[in-house]
C-alpha positions, 0 to 999 in steps of 0.5 A: 784239791781246792776249787781253783785247782780243780778248775785249772785241771778241768781246763787243761783236760777240756778236749773241746778246745785246742791246746792253745785255747786251753792255755789261754783260758787257763792263763786268763783264769789265773790272771783273774781277780773276781773273774775280771782280767785287766790286761792288754792283748800284748801283756797276755801274749807275753805271758802265754807266748801266743801271738796277738792275732791268735789271742784275738781269734781265740777270744772271739771264740770264747766270746761266741761260746759265752765263756767271756764277756768283753765290755767296752772293747776298743780296737787297739787295746783290750782293757777288761775281760770278764770270765763267765763263772757259769761256763767255768763251772760247766767245764769243772762239772764236765771234768768231775763227771768224767773223772768219777765215771773212770773210777 
């Protein structure tokens, strides 16, 4: 299993977040290029089928949790989201530890 596949699996099984939050995080991770996502909330909503209001709410949670950074956030358009790789590694490590404990 590649590191990317492992992180996706870890996100899918990360019970700290709701199903919608995990779906959004997984989608952001898959859209990311060098941990940066350049997309509007409308574009993300089309991909995830999550409402714009919910996306903004979830992004605020992710930002509070230190999972993402949103530099130069404008009210009407979201241009750039940065995934914090250390937090993704923590999610992956949490999953790996749980998996190893079950074996």
